[in-house]
MDAnalysis code that builds the backbone (N, CA, C; Angstrom):
import MDAnalysis as mda
import numpy as np

u = mda.Universe.empty(423, n_residues=141, atom_resindex=np.repeat(np.arange(141), 3), trajectory=True)
u.add_TopologyAttr("name", ["N", "CA", "C"] * 141)
u.add_TopologyAttr("resid", np.arange(1, 142))
u.add_TopologyAttr("resname", ["ALA", "LEU", "ASN", "PRO", "LEU", "GLY", "TRP", "ALA", "ILE", "GLY", "LEU", "ASP", "GLY", "VAL", "ILE", "LEU", "LEU", "GLY", "LEU", "TRP", "TRP", "LEU", "VAL", "SER", "VAL", "ALA", "THR", "PRO", "TRP", "ASN", "ILE", "PHE", "SER", "PRO", "LYS", "MET", "ALA", "GLU", "ALA", "GLY", "PHE", "LEU", "ALA", "LEU", "ILE", "GLY", "MET", "GLN", "LEU", "LEU", "GLY", "LEU", "LEU", "LEU", "PHE", "ALA", "ILE", "VAL", "ASN", "GLY", "TYR", "LEU", "LEU", "MET", "THR", "ARG", "GLY", "GLN", "THR", "VAL", "GLY", "LYS", "MET", "LEU", "LEU", "GLY", "MET", "ARG", "ILE", "VAL", "ARG", "ARG", "ASP", "GLY", "SER", "ALA", "ALA", "SER", "PRO", "GLY", "ARG", "ILE", "ILE", "GLY", "LEU", "ARG", "TYR", "ALA", "VAL", "GLY", "TRP", "LEU", "LEU", "SER", "ALA", "LEU", "PRO", "VAL", "VAL", "GLY", "MET", "VAL", "TYR", "ALA", "LEU", "ILE", "ASP", "CYS", "LEU", "LEU", "ILE", "PHE", "ARG", "ALA", "ASP", "ARG", "ARG", "CYS", "VAL", "HIS", "ASP", "LEU", "ILE", "ALA", "ASP", "THR", "ILE", "VAL", "VAL", "LYS", "ALA"])
u.atoms.positions = np.array([
    [-62.106, -54.265, -17.168],
    [-62.014, -52.779, -17.524],
    [-60.996, -52.013, -17.050],
    [-60.108, -51.602, -18.234],
    [-58.835, -50.942, -17.614],
    [-59.380, -49.950, -16.651],
    [-57.967, -49.699, -15.730],
    [-58.081, -48.827, -14.850],
    [-57.775, -47.334, -14.892],
    [-58.056, -46.453, -14.441],
    [-58.081, -44.828, -14.745],
    [-56.286, -44.346, -14.654],
    [-55.066, -45.267, -14.417],
    [-54.005, -44.791, -14.689],
    [-53.868, -45.735, -16.136],
    [-54.246, -46.770, -16.328],
    [-53.990, -47.039, -17.819],
    [-54.417, -46.407, -18.899],
    [-55.980, -45.694, -18.797],
    [-56.206, -44.573, -19.578],
    [-55.275, -43.225, -19.774],
    [-54.645, -43.008, -18.467],
    [-54.218, -41.384, -18.323],
    [-52.986, -42.029, -19.632],
    [-52.171, -43.085, -19.034],
    [-51.220, -43.875, -20.420],
    [-51.675, -43.445, -21.654],
    [-52.866, -44.177, -21.584],
    [-52.960, -44.192, -23.031],
    [-52.967, -42.961, -23.771],
    [-53.964, -41.851, -22.806],
    [-54.046, -40.627, -23.398],
    [-52.708, -40.195, -23.968],
    [-51.937, -40.401, -22.721],
    [-50.054, -39.718, -23.115],
    [-50.068, -40.463, -24.297],
    [-49.811, -41.500, -24.316],
    [-49.340, -42.164, -26.150],
    [-50.202, -41.779, -26.952],
    [-50.879, -41.290, -27.030],
    [-51.823, -40.754, -28.021],
    [-51.915, -39.434, -28.328],
    [-51.370, -38.690, -27.057],
    [-50.958, -37.249, -27.544],
    [-49.234, -37.193, -28.575],
    [-48.468, -38.034, -27.672],
    [-47.161, -37.919, -28.131],
    [-47.191, -38.402, -29.596],
    [-48.117, -39.886, -29.658],
    [-48.178, -40.361, -31.299],
    [-48.800, -39.133, -32.162],
    [-49.634, -38.491, -31.616],
    [-50.225, -37.245, -32.296],
    [-49.259, -36.669, -32.688],
    [-48.145, -35.982, -31.565],
    [-46.982, -35.163, -32.089],
    [-45.896, -35.671, -33.138],
    [-45.931, -37.146, -32.590],
    [-44.279, -37.441, -34.007],
    [-45.345, -37.994, -35.406],
    [-46.516, -37.651, -35.435],
    [-46.980, -38.253, -36.652],
    [-46.511, -36.640, -37.309],
    [-46.508, -35.492, -36.542],
    [-47.030, -34.090, -37.244],
    [-45.382, -33.952, -37.527],
    [-44.205, -34.170, -36.395],
    [-42.963, -34.069, -36.642],
    [-42.856, -35.117, -38.062],
    [-43.165, -36.487, -38.390],
    [-42.762, -37.550, -39.321],
    [-43.714, -36.694, -40.956],
    [-44.306, -35.840, -40.854],
    [-44.693, -35.289, -42.019],
    [-44.604, -34.241, -42.660],
    [-43.162, -33.202, -41.267],
    [-43.166, -31.613, -41.471],
    [-41.602, -31.840, -41.259],
    [-40.549, -33.164, -41.505],
    [-39.292, -33.215, -41.062],
    [-39.030, -34.528, -42.049],
    [-37.856, -34.640, -42.285],
    [-37.553, -36.024, -42.833],
    [-37.950, -37.574, -41.713],
    [-37.400, -37.132, -40.471],
    [-37.998, -37.394, -39.318],
    [-38.708, -38.374, -39.225],
    [-39.264, -39.773, -39.478],
    [-40.315, -40.582, -39.916],
    [-40.071, -41.796, -38.832],
    [-40.388, -41.990, -37.494],
    [-40.452, -43.087, -37.233],
    [-41.208, -44.217, -37.884],
    [-42.482, -43.814, -38.599],
    [-43.310, -44.717, -38.950],
    [-42.879, -45.330, -40.122],
    [-41.936, -44.554, -40.783],
    [-41.043, -45.442, -42.094],
    [-40.305, -46.955, -41.780],
    [-40.770, -47.325, -42.860],
    [-39.738, -48.787, -42.928],
    [-38.482, -48.629, -42.950],
    [-38.148, -47.550, -43.462],
    [-36.602, -47.098, -43.586],
    [-36.047, -47.103, -42.013],
    [-36.525, -46.493, -40.891],
    [-36.160, -46.330, -39.812],
    [-35.297, -47.833, -39.438],
    [-35.638, -48.888, -39.572],
    [-35.361, -50.071, -39.362],
    [-33.782, -50.204, -40.090],
    [-33.571, -49.286, -40.945],
    [-31.901, -48.765, -41.520],
    [-31.665, -47.994, -41.149],
    [-32.090, -47.307, -40.305],
    [-31.423, -45.955, -39.490],
    [-30.040, -46.426, -38.606],
    [-29.459, -45.542, -39.047],
    [-27.836, -45.494, -38.532],
    [-27.940, -45.299, -36.430],
    [-26.960, -46.088, -36.090],
    [-27.308, -45.919, -34.677],
    [-27.096, -44.256, -34.353],
    [-26.246, -42.855, -34.772],
    [-26.478, -41.563, -34.547],
    [-27.665, -41.437, -34.874],
    [-28.953, -41.762, -36.010],
    [-30.152, -41.027, -36.738],
    [-30.960, -41.810, -35.490],
    [-31.166, -42.915, -34.447],
    [-31.760, -43.517, -33.779],
    [-31.490, -42.916, -32.365],
    [-30.170, -42.370, -32.094],
    [-30.304, -41.490, -30.926],
    [-30.751, -40.532, -31.460],
    [-30.878, -40.043, -32.368],
    [-31.592, -38.699, -32.238],
    [-33.058, -38.796, -32.293],
    [-33.665, -39.860, -32.625],
    [-35.058, -40.033, -32.637],
    [-35.517, -39.935, -31.171],
    [-34.541, -41.020, -30.547],
    [-34.222, -40.941, -29.251],
    [-34.315, -39.774, -28.420],
    [-33.730, -38.655, -28.946],
    [-33.850, -37.855, -27.994],
    [-34.549, -36.467, -28.226],
    [-35.255, -36.407, -29.578],
    [-36.358, -35.784, -29.751],
    [-37.176, -36.522, -29.552],
    [-37.456, -37.813, -29.453],
    [-38.889, -38.084, -28.268],
    [-38.603, -37.585, -27.462],
    [-37.512, -37.719, -26.695],
    [-37.728, -36.906, -25.193],
    [-38.222, -35.999, -24.919],
    [-37.277, -34.503, -26.348],
    [-38.050, -33.565, -26.174],
    [-39.628, -33.149, -26.086],
    [-40.273, -34.051, -26.773],
    [-41.610, -34.112, -27.368],
    [-42.352, -34.221, -25.909],
    [-41.434, -35.214, -25.561],
    [-42.552, -35.847, -24.160],
    [-42.095, -34.104, -23.042],
    [-41.012, -33.681, -22.877],
    [-40.863, -32.733, -21.989],
    [-41.802, -31.477, -22.478],
    [-41.828, -31.350, -23.876],
    [-42.477, -30.455, -24.088],
    [-44.426, -30.170, -23.805],
    [-44.467, -31.341, -23.853],
    [-46.458, -32.017, -23.520],
    [-46.395, -31.968, -22.096],
    [-45.255, -32.815, -21.172],
    [-45.313, -32.914, -20.059],
    [-44.587, -32.548, -19.100],
    [-43.549, -31.809, -19.381],
    [-42.449, -30.859, -18.265],
    [-43.005, -30.319, -17.682],
    [-43.922, -29.067, -18.026],
    [-43.935, -28.373, -16.432],
    [-45.056, -29.019, -15.924],
    [-45.952, -29.682, -16.093],
    [-47.074, -30.110, -15.338],
    [-46.439, -31.246, -14.315],
    [-44.971, -32.065, -14.694],
    [-44.609, -33.054, -14.015],
    [-43.442, -31.834, -13.039],
    [-42.628, -31.180, -13.369],
    [-41.824, -30.475, -12.448],
    [-42.878, -29.929, -11.361],
    [-44.028, -29.641, -11.618],
    [-44.869, -28.398, -10.921],
    [-45.821, -29.459, -9.820],
    [-46.553, -29.938, -10.660],
    [-48.053, -30.392, -10.049],
    [-47.708, -32.398, -9.696],
    [-46.658, -32.521, -10.165],
    [-46.293, -34.286, -10.061],
    [-47.553, -34.689, -11.813],
    [-47.917, -34.433, -12.766],
    [-48.731, -35.239, -13.366],
    [-48.172, -34.873, -15.205],
    [-48.351, -35.878, -15.607],
    [-48.454, -35.732, -17.157],
    [-50.129, -34.987, -17.553],
    [-50.242, -34.968, -18.634],
    [-51.089, -34.673, -19.463],
    [-52.158, -35.622, -19.469],
    [-52.086, -36.594, -19.174],
    [-53.212, -37.567, -19.286],
    [-53.765, -37.879, -17.850],
    [-52.752, -37.590, -16.816],
    [-52.714, -38.061, -15.069],
    [-53.575, -36.586, -15.017],
    [-53.181, -35.278, -15.529],
    [-54.034, -34.443, -15.046],
    [-55.638, -34.216, -15.217],
    [-55.740, -35.086, -16.997],
    [-57.059, -35.389, -17.326],
    [-57.831, -36.324, -16.134],
    [-57.481, -37.109, -15.868],
    [-58.018, -38.131, -15.433],
    [-57.816, -37.823, -13.507],
    [-57.493, -36.975, -13.465],
    [-57.386, -36.555, -11.763],
    [-56.287, -37.453, -11.083],
    [-54.936, -37.876, -11.335],
    [-54.054, -38.332, -10.491],
    [-52.806, -37.530, -10.949],
    [-51.593, -38.163, -9.577],
    [-50.388, -37.236, -9.773],
    [-49.441, -38.382, -8.953],
    [-48.304, -37.940, -9.302],
    [-47.324, -38.941, -9.148],
    [-46.835, -38.398, -7.308],
    [-46.382, -38.893, -6.315],
    [-46.441, -38.203, -5.100],
    [-45.279, -39.430, -4.268],
    [-44.643, -39.283, -3.522],
    [-43.432, -40.033, -2.466],
    [-44.510, -41.025, -1.645],
    [-43.744, -42.040, -1.872],
    [-44.754, -43.388, -1.062],
    [-45.677, -42.640, 0.200],
    [-44.648, -42.134, 0.733],
    [-45.539, -42.192, 1.709],
    [-46.988, -40.750, 1.887],
    [-46.740, -40.530, 0.683],
    [-48.157, -39.366, 0.088],
    [-47.150, -38.003, -0.078],
    [-46.271, -37.501, 0.401],
    [-45.690, -36.364, 0.277],
    [-45.547, -36.078, -1.427],
    [-45.067, -34.933, -1.853],
    [-44.940, -33.947, -2.566],
    [-43.565, -34.800, -3.463],
    [-43.446, -35.742, -4.266],
    [-42.128, -35.865, -5.317],
    [-41.822, -34.552, -6.197],
    [-40.027, -34.692, -5.704],
    [-39.289, -33.215, -6.046],
    [-39.571, -33.715, -7.759],
    [-39.147, -32.708, -8.461],
    [-38.800, -33.130, -10.067],
    [-37.842, -33.838, -10.140],
    [-36.539, -33.795, -9.694],
    [-35.476, -34.634, -9.971],
    [-35.692, -35.546, -9.579],
    [-36.534, -36.554, -8.914],
    [-36.728, -37.573, -8.407],
    [-38.463, -38.116, -9.533],
    [-38.658, -37.342, -10.000],
    [-40.269, -37.691, -11.107],
    [-38.702, -37.737, -11.959],
    [-38.686, -36.551, -12.732],
    [-37.319, -36.798, -14.007],
    [-36.187, -37.494, -13.920],
    [-35.604, -37.353, -12.744],
    [-34.192, -38.038, -12.680],
    [-34.442, -40.050, -12.699],
    [-35.272, -40.281, -11.541],
    [-35.115, -41.436, -11.221],
    [-36.249, -42.157, -11.924],
    [-37.415, -41.398, -11.925],
    [-38.876, -42.176, -12.288],
    [-38.758, -42.553, -13.967],
    [-38.374, -41.272, -14.425],
    [-38.562, -41.317, -16.138],
    [-37.030, -41.645, -16.613],
    [-35.837, -40.966, -16.859],
    [-34.694, -40.727, -16.991],
    [-34.246, -42.110, -16.878],
    [-33.909, -42.590, -15.928],
    [-33.453, -44.701, -15.515],
    [-33.927, -45.304, -16.517],
    [-35.478, -45.151, -17.072],
    [-36.099, -46.086, -17.721],
    [-35.612, -45.756, -18.755],
    [-35.778, -44.531, -18.990],
    [-35.431, -44.471, -21.013],
    [-33.635, -44.843, -20.899],
    [-32.938, -44.322, -19.834],
    [-31.306, -44.993, -20.333],
    [-31.088, -46.640, -20.492],
    [-32.129, -47.328, -19.247],
    [-32.303, -49.041, -19.511],
    [-32.689, -49.175, -20.753],
    [-33.665, -48.682, -21.072],
    [-34.665, -49.252, -22.289],
    [-33.984, -48.395, -23.821],
    [-33.195, -47.697, -24.094],
    [-32.314, -47.922, -24.824],
    [-31.039, -48.830, -25.001],
    [-30.509, -49.833, -23.667],
    [-29.788, -50.362, -24.390],
    [-30.348, -51.870, -24.906],
    [-29.537, -52.480, -25.776],
    [-30.017, -53.773, -26.496],
    [-30.528, -54.762, -25.761],
    [-31.204, -55.408, -25.960],
    [-31.646, -56.396, -24.683],
    [-31.709, -56.572, -23.825],
    [-31.115, -55.476, -23.230],
    [-31.592, -55.008, -21.671],
    [-32.921, -54.312, -21.699],
    [-32.637, -53.349, -22.673],
    [-34.269, -52.442, -22.621],
    [-35.179, -53.072, -22.763],
    [-35.120, -54.299, -23.567],
    [-36.236, -54.780, -23.874],
    [-37.024, -55.771, -22.520],
    [-36.026, -56.202, -21.902],
    [-36.229, -56.676, -20.869],
    [-36.623, -55.900, -19.908],
    [-36.335, -54.887, -19.478],
    [-36.678, -53.809, -18.627],
    [-37.988, -53.021, -18.787],
    [-38.288, -52.684, -20.144],
    [-39.670, -52.348, -20.598],
    [-41.252, -53.435, -20.202],
    [-40.426, -54.882, -20.424],
    [-41.426, -56.087, -20.139],
    [-41.517, -55.985, -18.625],
    [-40.443, -56.093, -17.590],
    [-40.568, -56.040, -16.324],
    [-41.232, -55.133, -16.067],
    [-41.138, -53.963, -16.449],
    [-41.298, -52.559, -15.728],
    [-43.410, -52.238, -15.737],
    [-43.764, -53.137, -17.362],
    [-44.929, -53.159, -17.343],
    [-45.973, -53.763, -16.736],
    [-44.943, -55.202, -16.627],
    [-45.671, -56.368, -15.758],
    [-46.353, -55.800, -14.529],
    [-45.106, -55.255, -13.851],
    [-45.516, -54.872, -12.605],
    [-46.731, -54.276, -12.328],
    [-47.268, -52.984, -13.179],
    [-48.477, -52.807, -12.829],
    [-49.948, -53.319, -12.462],
    [-49.692, -55.058, -12.920],
    [-50.757, -55.747, -12.107],
    [-50.193, -56.360, -10.650],
    [-49.695, -55.851, -10.159],
    [-49.291, -56.080, -8.233],
    [-50.252, -55.612, -7.824],
    [-50.598, -56.025, -6.493],
    [-51.424, -55.399, -5.756],
    [-51.419, -53.329, -5.931],
    [-50.103, -53.460, -5.376],
    [-49.813, -52.079, -4.989],
    [-49.210, -51.476, -6.204],
    [-49.467, -51.877, -7.506],
    [-49.904, -51.370, -8.670],
    [-48.040, -50.337, -8.967],
    [-47.123, -50.354, -8.681],
    [-46.276, -49.876, -8.573],
    [-45.339, -50.493, -9.424],
    [-45.000, -49.921, -10.210],
    [-44.143, -50.567, -11.388],
    [-42.598, -50.221, -11.274],
    [-41.359, -51.090, -12.181],
    [-39.958, -50.553, -11.412],
    [-39.708, -49.237, -11.785],
    [-40.154, -48.454, -12.608],
    [-39.664, -46.768, -12.184],
    [-40.446, -46.276, -10.824],
    [-41.523, -46.794, -10.743],
    [-41.729, -46.138, -8.752],
    [-40.670, -46.713, -7.920],
    [-40.781, -48.121, -8.098],
    [-39.616, -48.346, -6.701],
    [-37.962, -47.827, -6.773],
    [-38.006, -47.626, -8.069],
    [-36.457, -47.224, -8.095],
    [-36.797, -45.704, -7.374],
    [-38.412, -44.497, -7.847],
    [-37.692, -43.267, -7.486],
    [-38.865, -43.605, -6.231],
    [-39.519, -44.265, -5.445],
    [-40.260, -44.436, -4.430],
    [-41.354, -43.257, -4.911],
    [-41.867, -43.347, -5.583],
    [-43.437, -43.315, -5.821],
    [-44.195, -43.967, -6.017],
    [-45.450, -42.977, -6.139],
    [-47.083, -44.107, -6.183],
    [-47.808, -42.962, -6.364],
    [-48.483, -43.364, -8.420],
    [-49.462, -42.477, -8.614],
    [-51.053, -42.419, -7.367],
    [-51.256, -41.554, -7.506],
    [-52.673, -41.070, -6.512],
    [-53.287, -40.420, -7.191],
    [-54.877, -40.822, -6.850],
    [-55.981, -39.520, -7.120],
    [-55.365, -38.011, -6.662],
    [-55.484, -36.813, -7.265],
    [-55.054, -35.731, -7.341],
    [-55.697, -35.385, -6.134],
])
């Protein structure tokens, strides 16, 4: 069975996928189009920035004030420091998310980082690379 954190990540993904779909039907920015594979470097950077903006619109306030994404909030979880204290917005946004996004944007390195980051969830402490970088953990709210 999928653990609650997996469900929270899935909910966040479905919400963002829905927003991307809305963007794709309302603008020329369609990540679902096969033509995206042929897009130039600047278009791909633009798509990354748009994805970041969508993520911030959906989750920014909750992350800054409560250490939660929408999925984590709905399932009663939040991001804290490893010692249980509140994680600062800079730690959550800067270290936990931004470092990973920057690394993921790099050719080859990004794929390796993303794979290792995802796979570490299966460790006993369930802390991924982004948690190790930011000294955070996800707990019940």
